[in-house]
ZAFIRO-261108 format. One record per atom (N, C-alpha, C): atom name; x, y, z. Coordinates in pm, 1 decimal, always signed. Atoms other than C-alpha are relative to their C-alpha. Layout:
REM ZAFIRO-261108
atom; px; py; pz
CA; X; Y; Z
...
This chain:
REM ZAFIRO-261108
atom; px; py; pz
N; +120.9; -74.6; +34.8
CA; -4712.4; +3935.3; -10748.5
C; +7.9; +44.1; -146.2
N; -3.1; -45.1; +138.0
CA; -4815.7; +4037.7; -11105.8
C; +49.7; +142.5; -8.7
N; -50.7; -135.8; +14.9
CA; -4632.9; +4347.2; -11229.3
C; -107.2; +90.5; -57.7
N; +93.8; -98.7; +54.5
CA; -4831.4; +4665.4; -11301.5
C; +73.8; +101.6; -85.6
N; -78.8; -88.3; +83.6
CA; -4550.4; +4834.6; -11500.5
C; -17.0; -42.7; -146.1
N; +28.1; +36.3; +138.1
CA; -4672.5; +4835.4; -11860.3
C; +93.9; +69.3; -97.7
N; -88.7; -73.8; +89.2
CA; -4383.8; +5045.3; -11995.4
C; +61.4; -88.6; -107.3
N; -55.4; +85.4; +106.2
CA; -4213.9; +4751.1; -12173.5
C; -104.2; -39.3; -104.9
N; +104.1; +35.1; +94.7
CA; -4545.4; +4649.7; -12329.0
C; -31.3; +117.4; -92.4
N; +29.8; -118.1; +80.5
CA; -4608.2; +5008.8; -12443.2
C; +104.8; +17.8; -109.3
N; -105.9; -17.7; +98.8
CA; -4269.9; +5023.8; -12614.5
C; -13.7; -100.4; -114.5
N; +14.7; +100.3; +104.6
CA; -4338.4; +4700.4; -12801.2
C; -123.4; +25.1; -87.3
N; +124.9; -16.0; +72.5
CA; -4693.7; +4795.8; -12898.3
C; -1.9; +123.7; -88.7
N; +7.1; -125.1; +75.0
CA; -4633.0; +5150.7; -13022.0
C; +39.9; -15.9; -145.4
N; -35.0; +13.4; +142.7
CA; -4442.8; +5059.6; -13340.3
C; -100.8; -80.9; -78.3
N; +89.2; +90.6; +70.8
CA; -4698.9; +4793.8; -13425.4
C; -140.2; +58.2; -16.7
N; +140.5; -39.1; +0.1
CA; -5030.3; +4954.2; -13337.2
C; -21.3; +149.9; -7.2
N; +18.9; -143.5; -5.1
CA; -4968.0; +5324.1; -13311.6
C; -34.8; +44.6; +139.1
N; +18.4; -51.8; -135.6
CA; -4997.6; +5548.5; -13010.8
C; -142.5; -16.8; +48.0
N; +139.2; +7.0; -45.4
CA; -5376.6; +5556.1; -13001.6
C; -41.3; -140.7; +35.5
N; +37.2; +138.4; -27.7
CA; -5418.9; +5179.0; -13020.4
C; +68.7; -50.3; +124.5
N; -72.7; +44.9; -118.4
CA; -5149.7; +5121.7; -12759.5
C; -63.6; +53.0; +125.2
N; +61.9; -59.0; -118.7
CA; -5309.2; +5365.2; -12516.8
C; -134.2; -64.6; +27.5
N; +130.6; +64.1; -19.3
CA; -5651.4; +5210.1; -12575.7
C; +16.1; -137.8; +57.9
N; -23.2; +134.6; -51.9
CA; -5510.5; +4864.4; -12517.1
C; +39.7; +2.2; +145.0
N; -41.6; -10.0; -139.9
CA; -5343.4; +4969.2; -12194.2
C; -115.5; +41.5; +88.6
N; +115.8; -40.9; -78.7
CA; -5662.5; +5137.1; -12080.6
C; -90.4; -117.5; +28.6
N; +83.2; +118.3; -20.8
CA; -5852.1; +4811.7; -12129.7
C; +59.5; -91.2; +104.5
N; -64.7; +82.6; -101.3
CA; -5593.9; +4624.4; -11925.8
C; -17.7; +58.1; +138.3
N; +11.7; -64.2; -130.7
CA; -5613.6; +4879.3; -11647.6
C; -139.2; -16.6; +56.0
N; +137.0; +11.1; -50.3
CA; -5993.2; +4867.0; -11628.3
C; -38.3; -143.2; +28.5
N; +32.6; +140.5; -24.2
CA; -5988.0; +4483.4; -11625.8
C; +31.0; -41.5; +142.8
N; -34.0; +30.3; -138.9
CA; -5835.0; +4486.2; -11275.6
C; -71.4; +98.3; +91.3
N; +74.3; -92.5; -85.9
CA; -6075.6; +4631.6; -11015.7
C; +92.2; +62.7; +102.6
N; -93.4; -69.6; -88.4
CA; -5873.4; +4895.8; -10834.1
C; -43.9; -7.3; +145.0
N; +50.2; -2.9; -136.8
CA; -6098.1; +4884.2; -10529.3
C; -9.3; -137.8; +64.7
N; +12.4; +135.7; -55.3
CA; -6084.3; +4505.5; -10483.0
C; +96.6; -19.9; +115.0
N; -86.1; +28.2; -115.0
CA; -5944.9; +4380.4; -10152.4
C; +116.4; -86.5; -42.7
N; -116.2; +82.7; +35.2
CA; -5594.4; +4231.6; -10170.0
C; -27.7; -149.2; +12.3
N; +29.5; +141.3; -20.6
CA; -5728.1; +3902.4; -10035.3
C; -78.1; -57.1; -117.8
N; +79.2; +46.7; +112.6
CA; -5980.7; +3878.2; -10319.3
C; +87.1; -17.8; -124.0
N; -88.3; +11.1; +115.0
CA; -5714.4; +3944.0; -10581.6
C; +88.6; -122.4; +11.3
N; -86.4; +116.6; -20.0
CA; -5489.3; +3678.9; -10429.8
C; -76.8; -128.2; -27.2
N; +79.8; +121.1; +19.9
CA; -5767.3; +3419.4; -10425.5
C; -32.0; -20.6; -147.2
N; +35.8; +12.4; +140.7
CA; -5863.1; +3497.9; -10785.2
C; +118.8; -45.2; -83.4
N; -116.9; +28.5; +82.4
CA; -5508.6; +3475.0; -10917.4
C; +71.5; -127.9; +38.8
N; -86.4; +107.1; -47.0
CA; -5349.8; +3210.3; -10702.2
C; -69.7; -106.6; +83.2
N; +68.0; +96.8; -84.7
CA; -5617.5; +3011.8; -10520.2
C; -12.1; +52.2; +141.6
N; +20.0; -44.4; -136.9
CA; -5690.4; +3024.1; -10145.3
C; +125.6; +64.6; +57.1
N; -113.6; -71.9; -57.1
CA; -5471.0; +3275.5; -9966.4
C; +72.0; -86.4; +102.2
N; -78.4; +75.4; -97.0
CA; -5189.4; +3121.3; -9766.5
C; +15.5; -146.1; -33.6
N; -2.8; +142.1; +32.5
CA; -5197.3; +2791.8; -9956.8
C; +139.4; -60.3; +14.0
N; -135.3; +52.4; -14.9
CA; -4818.1; +2755.0; -9958.3
C; +29.2; -30.5; +146.0
N; -20.2; +22.2; -143.1
CA; -4802.2; +2796.8; -9582.7
C; -84.7; -115.8; +50.5
N; +87.9; +109.4; -40.5
CA; -5095.4; +2560.2; -9545.6
C; +58.0; -135.4; -40.3
N; -59.8; +126.2; +44.7
CA; -4922.7; +2290.5; -9750.5
C; +117.9; -38.6; +87.9
N; -111.7; +28.7; -90.1
CA; -4612.4; +2321.0; -9533.9
C; -50.2; -49.9; +135.0
N; +55.5; +40.8; -128.9
CA; -4825.2; +2292.4; -9219.8
C; -56.8; -141.6; -7.2
N; +56.7; +133.9; +14.8
CA; -5001.5; +1982.8; -9353.5
C; +110.8; -104.0; -12.1
N; -113.3; +91.9; +6.4
CA; -4670.9; +1819.9; -9443.7
C; +59.7; -23.0; +139.0
N; -46.1; +15.0; -137.9
CA; -4560.8; +1885.5; -9086.5
C; -94.3; -90.9; +77.6
N; +99.9; +87.0; -63.1
CA; -4883.8; +1718.5; -8971.8
C; +26.4; -146.3; -34.8
N; -29.0; +137.0; +42.1
CA; -4796.0; +1408.5; -9175.0
C; +122.8; -55.6; +71.3
N; -121.8; +43.7; -67.9
CA; -4448.2; +1391.8; -9023.9
C; -26.3; -26.8; +148.3
N; +29.4; +16.6; -142.3
CA; -4583.5; +1435.1; -8671.1
C; -81.6; -126.1; +24.4
N; +77.3; +124.2; -10.1
CA; -4831.8; +1152.2; -8728.5
C; +93.7; -120.1; +5.8
N; -92.8; +113.4; +2.7
CA; -4549.3; +913.0; -8816.1
C; +86.0; -3.5; +125.5
N; -77.1; -6.0; -124.8
CA; -4347.0; +1033.3; -8516.3
C; -81.6; -57.4; +115.6
N; +85.5; +47.8; -109.3
CA; -4641.6; +966.1; -8282.8
C; -19.1; -150.7; -7.2
N; +13.8; +145.6; +14.8
CA; -4682.5; +615.1; -8426.3
C; +128.1; -69.6; +46.1
N; -126.9; +64.8; -35.7
CA; -4312.0; +531.4; -8387.6
C; +29.9; +9.1; +149.0
N; -23.5; -15.6; -144.1
CA; -4299.3; +663.6; -8030.6
C; -116.8; -51.1; +83.5
N; +122.1; +48.2; -67.9
CA; -4646.9; +526.3; -7947.6
C; -53.0; +105.3; +98.6
N; +37.0; -112.1; -86.6
CA; -4729.3; +868.7; -7803.2
C; -145.9; +38.7; -24.7
N; +142.2; -27.1; +17.5
CA; -5106.2; +888.7; -7760.3
C; -33.3; +147.3; +21.5
N; +27.3; -141.6; -25.6
CA; -5091.2; +1246.1; -7628.8
C; +19.1; +81.3; -126.7
N; -24.9; -69.1; +126.4
CA; -4936.8; +1372.8; -7951.0
C; -97.9; -48.1; -106.3
N; +88.4; +59.4; +100.3
CA; -5145.3; +1136.5; -8164.9
C; -139.1; +63.0; +5.9
N; +134.4; -55.7; -18.2
CA; -5469.1; +1277.4; -8020.8
C; -11.9; +139.5; -59.4
N; +6.4; -138.4; +48.2
CA; -5380.4; +1633.8; -8120.5
C; -6.5; +10.8; -151.9
N; -9.5; -4.4; +145.2
CA; -5357.2; +1540.2; -8488.2
C; -134.2; -19.3; -69.9
N; +129.3; +32.4; +58.8
CA; -5725.6; +1450.1; -8541.7
C; -109.6; +90.0; +55.9
N; +119.2; -68.2; -48.8
CA; -6059.2; +1628.1; -8516.2
C; -79.0; -95.0; +89.9
N; +79.0; +83.5; -91.0
CA; -6305.5; +1503.5; -8255.6
C; -90.4; -98.1; -75.3
N; +90.0; +86.0; +77.3
CA; -6528.1; +1357.7; -8530.0
C; +75.5; -78.6; -107.6
N; -82.7; +63.8; +102.7
CA; -6240.3; +1198.6; -8723.6
C; -37.7; -145.8; -21.6
N; +11.8; +142.7; +30.1
CA; -6259.8; +861.3; -8896.8
C; +135.3; -48.0; -52.6
N; -124.6; +62.8; +44.3
CA; -5964.2; +630.0; -8952.9
C; -34.2; -138.9; -51.5
N; +22.0; +130.9; +58.6
CA; -5996.5; +336.6; -9191.8
C; +134.2; -70.1; -13.5
N; -126.8; +72.5; +1.9
CA; -5723.7; +77.2; -9146.9
C; -13.8; -126.1; -85.0
N; -6.4; +121.1; +81.6
CA; -5616.9; -213.8; -9369.0
C; -98.3; +3.1; -116.5
N; +83.1; -11.8; +120.2
CA; -5813.0; -80.7; -9666.7
C; +72.6; -62.7; -118.1
N; -58.9; +52.7; +122.2
CA; -5755.6; -232.3; -10009.2
C; +84.4; +108.6; -67.2
N; -83.2; -101.2; +67.0
CA; -5497.9; -58.1; -10232.6
C; -78.5; +111.1; -68.5
N; +79.7; -104.4; +64.4
CA; -5780.1; +128.4; -10409.5
C; -76.6; +84.7; +101.2
N; +63.4; -80.7; -104.0
CA; -5899.6; +268.6; -10074.8
C; -134.7; -50.2; +46.2
N; +130.2; +52.6; -38.8
CA; -6210.9; +54.0; -10043.0
C; +13.8; -99.3; +115.9
N; +9.0; +97.6; -109.6
CA; -6322.6; -175.6; -9758.8
C; +83.1; +47.2; +119.5
N; -74.8; -36.3; -119.3
CA; -6108.6; -184.2; -9444.1
C; -87.2; +5.6; +124.0
N; +68.0; -9.0; -129.5
CA; -6200.2; -140.1; -9078.0
C; -4.3; +146.8; +39.9
N; +17.9; -142.4; -27.0
CA; -6341.9; +200.3; -8985.1
C; -6.1; +25.0; +150.7
N; +2.7; -48.1; -137.5
CA; -6266.6; +368.0; -8651.4
C; -60.0; +139.8; -2.0
N; +71.2; -127.7; +3.8
CA; -6508.1; +655.0; -8584.6
C; +8.8; +72.0; +134.2
N; -9.7; -80.9; -121.0
CA; -6455.1; +936.9; -8335.4
C; +140.6; -3.5; +57.6
N; -137.2; -16.1; -46.8
CA; -6140.7; +1055.2; -8160.0
C; +44.1; -111.9; +93.5
N; -39.3; +103.8; -94.3
CA; -6146.6; +789.6; -7886.3
C; +35.1; -130.2; -72.7
N; -27.5; +122.1; +76.6
CA; -6164.0; +502.0; -8135.1
C; +127.5; +16.2; -82.5
N; -120.5; -24.9; +79.5
CA; -5894.2; +662.6; -8350.1
C; +124.7; -12.9; +86.8
N; -116.1; +6.1; -89.3
CA; -5655.8; +705.3; -8056.8
C; +22.1; -143.0; +49.2
N; -12.8; +137.5; -47.4
CA; -5727.8; +353.9; -7929.5
C; +65.0; -90.2; -103.8
N; -61.3; +81.9; +104.6
CA; -5613.9; +218.7; -8265.4
C; +151.9; -4.3; +13.0
N; -144.7; -1.8; -18.6
CA; -5259.0; +317.3; -8169.1
C; +46.7; -113.0; +91.1
N; -37.4; +114.1; -83.3
CA; -5266.6; +30.7; -7918.9
C; +56.7; -114.0; -83.5
N; -50.6; +104.7; +87.7
CA; -5196.9; -193.1; -8216.7
C; +150.0; +6.0; -20.0
N; -145.0; -14.3; +14.6
CA; -4842.4; -54.5; -8225.6
C; +75.7; -80.3; +105.0
N; -65.7; +81.4; -102.6
CA; -4770.1; -259.9; -7913.9
C; +43.3; -135.4; -54.9
N; -35.6; +129.4; +57.8
CA; -4743.7; -563.4; -8142.2
C; +146.3; -5.1; -42.2
N; -141.0; -2.6; +35.4
CA; -4397.8; -451.3; -8250.0
C; +80.3; +73.6; +106.6
N; -84.0; -65.2; -98.9
CA; -4106.5; -348.0; -8033.9
C; +44.2; +137.9; -43.3
N; -45.5; -127.0; +54.2
CA; -3963.5; -74.2; -8254.2
C; -54.9; +15.6; -141.1
N; +42.2; -24.7; +137.3
CA; -4064.0; +91.7; -8578.1
C; +60.4; +130.0; -49.4
N; -41.1; -124.2; +64.6
CA; -3951.3; +355.8; -8823.1
C; -88.2; +20.8; -121.6
N; +83.7; -36.7; +114.3
CA; -4199.0; +521.8; -9057.6
C; +64.5; +119.8; -69.6
N; -63.6; -105.9; +77.4
CA; -4062.5; +740.9; -9337.0
C; -92.9; +42.6; -112.6
N; +82.2; -51.3; +108.3
CA; -4263.1; +965.3; -9569.4
C; +73.2; -15.3; -132.6
N; -59.8; +15.7; +132.3
CA; -4197.6; +877.6; -9933.8
C; -33.8; +119.1; -89.2
N; +42.9; -115.8; +77.9
CA; -4399.7; +1151.7; -10106.7
C; -139.3; +40.0; +44.6
N; +132.6; -48.3; -38.0
CA; -4711.8; +1360.3; -10055.9
C; -50.7; +98.7; -103.4
N; +64.6; -91.8; +92.4
CA; -4955.3; +1538.8; -10285.7
C; -114.4; +66.7; +75.5
N; +96.2; -73.7; -80.1
CA; -5145.4; +1805.4; -10091.8
C; -76.5; +97.1; -89.5
N; +83.0; -93.8; +75.0
CA; -5437.2; +2001.5; -10240.7
C; -83.0; +81.3; +98.5
N; +78.6; -89.4; -84.8
CA; -5568.8; +2301.4; -10048.7
C; -123.8; +38.7; -79.4
N; +123.2; -18.0; +75.7
CA; -5931.9; +2310.8; -10161.3
C; -81.9; +119.3; +45.4
N; +70.3; -115.9; -53.0
CA; -6048.7; +2605.6; -9950.6
C; +78.3; +58.6; +115.0
N; -72.4; -62.9; -110.5
CA; -5949.6; +2834.0; -9669.5
C; +10.4; -91.4; +121.0
N; +0.7; +86.4; -117.3
CA; -6036.2; +2563.9; -9416.0
C; -1.7; -148.4; -35.3
N; +6.7; +140.6; +40.3
CA; -6024.9; +2240.0; -9616.0
C; +114.8; -35.7; -93.7
N; -105.2; +49.5; +87.8
CA; -5763.3; +2030.0; -9793.7
C; -10.5; -151.3; -7.7
N; -8.8; +144.8; +13.3
CA; -5703.3; +1677.9; -9917.7
C; +145.7; -37.6; -21.4
N; -137.0; +46.2; +17.2
CA; -5389.4; +1468.4; -9929.6
C; +5.1; -145.1; -43.0
N; -25.1; +136.8; +45.2
CA; -5256.7; +1153.4; -10093.4
C; +150.0; -21.0; +16.1
N; -142.7; +13.4; -29.9
CA; -4925.1; +1032.9; -9955.2
C; +39.2; -146.4; +13.6
N; -57.0; +133.1; -14.9
CA; -4698.6; +728.7; -9942.9
C; +106.7; +2.2; +108.8
N; -102.5; +13.6; -102.7
CA; -4469.8; +603.3; -9669.0
C; +48.9; -144.0; +0.1
N; -47.7; +135.6; -26.2
CA; -4256.8; +304.6; -9585.2
C; +11.4; -17.8; +150.3
N; -5.9; +31.5; -142.0
CA; -4270.6; +134.8; -9247.0
C; +89.7; -120.6; +21.3
N; -82.8; +112.8; -42.2
CA; -4009.0; -87.8; -9086.7
C; -42.8; -36.7; +142.0
N; +57.9; +43.0; -126.7
CA; -4166.3; -283.7; -8801.0
C; +78.0; -120.2; +52.3
N; -80.7; +107.3; -59.2
CA; -3960.1; -501.8; -8566.4
C; -86.6; -78.2; +98.2
N; +81.5; +86.2; -85.0
CA; -4158.4; -790.2; -8419.9
C; +91.0; -88.1; +85.4
N; -87.7; +77.9; -88.2
CA; -4006.3; -965.7; -8115.2
C; -4.1; -149.0; -31.0
N; -7.9; +145.5; +20.4
CA; -3899.4; -1327.6; -8124.1
C; -109.3; -71.0; +78.6
N; +96.8; +85.3; -69.0
CA; -4147.4; -1596.4; -8027.4
C; +61.7; -138.6; +16.4
N; -50.1; +135.8; -19.9
CA; -4112.9; -1960.3; -7934.2
C; +23.2; -71.7; -131.9
N; -10.8; +69.2; +128.4
CA; -4143.2; -2055.1; -8299.1
C; +63.5; +84.2; -110.8
N; -54.7; -85.9; +106.0
CA; -3991.2; -1757.1; -8487.6
C; +99.9; +98.5; +59.6
N; -97.0; -98.7; -48.1
CA; -3689.1; -1526.0; -8452.8
C; -57.0; +141.6; -10.2
N; +38.8; -140.0; +14.9
CA; -3714.6; -1148.5; -8422.5
C; -4.8; +33.9; -149.5
N; +26.1; -21.1; +141.8
CA; -3854.3; -1030.9; -8755.3
C; -20.0; +147.9; -31.2
N; +23.2; -135.4; +48.8
CA; -3844.3; -705.1; -8949.9
C; -97.1; -7.6; -117.5
N; +98.7; -9.9; +106.8
CA; -4150.7; -632.0; -9162.4
C; +16.6; +136.8; -66.3
N; -10.9; -124.9; +76.3
CA; -4102.7; -370.8; -9434.7
C; -124.2; +11.6; -86.6
N; +131.8; -12.8; +62.4
CA; -4426.5; -233.3; -9572.4
C; -12.7; +134.3; -71.2
N; +35.1; -123.1; +70.2
CA; -4534.2; +21.3; -9831.6
C; -142.5; +38.5; +32.9
N; +129.6; -47.4; -49.0
CA; -4830.0; +236.3; -9722.7
C; -47.0; +117.5; -85.6
N; +61.8; -117.5; +62.0
CA; -5069.3; +478.8; -9889.7
C; -104.6; +56.1; +94.6
N; +98.5; -69.0; -82.7
CA; -5271.1; +736.7; -9695.5
C; -81.4; +93.9; -88.8
N; +89.3; -95.3; +66.0
CA; -5574.2; +914.9; -9842.5
C; -69.8; +79.8; +110.3
N; +42.3; -82.8; -113.1
CA; -5671.9; +1209.1; -9623.8
C; -93.3; +113.2; -39.5
N; +70.4; -128.2; +4.1
CA; -5911.9; +1495.1; -9567.3
C; +41.6; +77.2; +124.0
N; -44.6; -83.4; -110.9
CA; -5797.2; +1786.1; -9350.0
C; -93.2; +120.1; +15.7
N; +71.7; -124.5; -26.3
CA; -5969.2; +2080.9; -9186.4
C; +87.8; +87.6; +89.8
N; -74.2; -94.7; -83.0
CA; -5825.4; +2393.7; -9029.3
C; -95.4; +68.4; +95.7
N; +80.4; -63.5; -103.5
CA; -5967.6; +2523.0; -8702.4
C; +93.4; +75.0; +93.3
N; -83.4; -85.2; -85.4
CA; -5823.4; +2809.2; -8498.3
C; +145.0; +2.9; -49.6
N; -131.8; -9.3; +60.2
CA; -5530.8; +2818.2; -8739.7
C; +80.2; -128.2; -0.5
N; -72.8; +127.3; -8.9
CA; -5437.3; +2450.7; -8688.8
C; -64.6; -102.1; -93.1
N; +49.2; +105.2; +88.1
CA; -5469.2; +2179.0; -8952.9
C; -3.8; -134.3; +73.2
N; +15.0; +131.7; -60.2
CA; -5597.7; +1839.8; -8838.2
C; -58.0; -97.3; -101.6
N; +54.6; +103.7; +87.3
CA; -5693.4; +1510.7; -8998.3
C; -145.5; -26.5; +38.2
N; +140.4; +32.2; -23.6
CA; -6068.8; +1462.2; -9034.5
C; -33.5; -140.1; -49.9
N; +23.9; +133.2; +55.6
CA; -6054.6; +1145.8; -9243.9
C; +131.8; -54.1; -52.7
N; -120.7; +65.7; +50.4
CA; -5770.0; +903.6; -9311.1
C; -32.3; -143.5; -37.3
N; +14.7; +137.3; +46.4
CA; -5775.3; +583.2; -9515.3
C; +139.9; -56.4; -19.6
N; -133.2; +60.5; +0.0
CA; -5470.7; +362.8; -9458.0
C; -3.8; -130.7; -79.3
N; -4.6; +119.5; +84.3
CA; -5388.0; +105.7; -9728.2
C; +142.4; -54.1; -6.2
N; -129.7; +63.8; +25.0
CA; -5091.5; -132.3; -9707.0
C; +4.9; -48.6; -144.9
N; -9.6; +30.4; +142.6
CA; -4966.4; -183.9; -10063.5
C; +86.7; -121.0; -29.3
N; -92.3; +111.0; +21.9
CA; -4677.7; -431.3; -10041.3
C; +75.9; -23.4; +129.7
N; -67.6; +35.3; -125.6
CA; -4468.4; -604.4; -9777.7
C; +100.4; -111.1; -23.8
N; -89.0; +116.3; -6.1
CA; -4169.2; -828.1; -9722.4
C; +56.2; -12.1; +140.1
N; -48.5; +28.9; -134.2
CA; -4027.3; -988.9; -9409.4
C; +144.4; -48.2; -5.0
N; -138.2; +48.9; -11.4
CA; -3672.5; -1059.2; -9295.6
C; +35.1; -23.8; +145.8
N; -45.4; +26.9; -135.9
CA; -3490.0; -1188.0; -8992.2
C; +83.6; +117.4; +50.3
N; -72.3; -112.8; -56.6
CA; -3363.0; -911.3; -8765.8
C; +142.7; -38.8; +35.1
N; -140.0; +18.8; -39.3
CA; -2989.7; -873.8; -8698.4
C; +24.6; +81.9; +126.0
N; -22.3; -67.4; -126.1
CA; -2889.3; -786.5; -8344.4
C; +110.4; +106.3; -12.6
N; -100.5; -105.5; -4.3
CA; -2696.3; -462.3; -8286.7
C; +92.6; -22.7; +118.6
N; -98.5; +13.7; -108.4
CA; -2376.4; -493.3; -8084.2
C; +42.9; +138.9; +46.5
N; -35.8; -131.0; -54.1
CA; -2357.5; -179.1; -7874.0
C; +136.3; -8.0; +68.9
N; -135.7; +8.0; -55.3
CA; -2004.1; -88.4; -7754.6
C; +4.4; -9.0; +152.0
N; -2.8; +2.6; -148.0
CA; -2098.6; -54.2; -7384.8
C; -125.8; -66.6; +54.8
């Protein structure tokens, strides 16, 4: 919080400006801050929407939970992460344009069926830039890497696909919980390799 102790400033100003000028200057500073203003208003004016640090942490947790739900193919958890009117654009171009749009919670959740194409996966958050734009709104731009293990077929061995992903998001907070209202998923790069079998000891 900003300090209200002007004693150090007074000591520095007195030799330079004289007692009267220093007192006048301090009086102007005091009257510039409305004493009767609500703490919430002062916080918003000085630091942006109140609780923004906590909100950013909550949104980062939302991003991690999304990746967990994808890797575990857990539709119950996945559903809780989106608003009822959410839109999910998949396979968008790197600049966020085009792609296939899924509208509404049922279509968004049904998109998780696509995870059945691989046997196992690991998604890891690379970085995230969260901007809390209001008490109930925020945007996000994040990157992740995905390792997707596709089972062997009659013509190809088990394959690992490694992919770089960018997510562009809009979030809303309702009843104290942040959810995704809009997500645009863009694959950026990819390479494939042959999977190596793990030899478990038992």
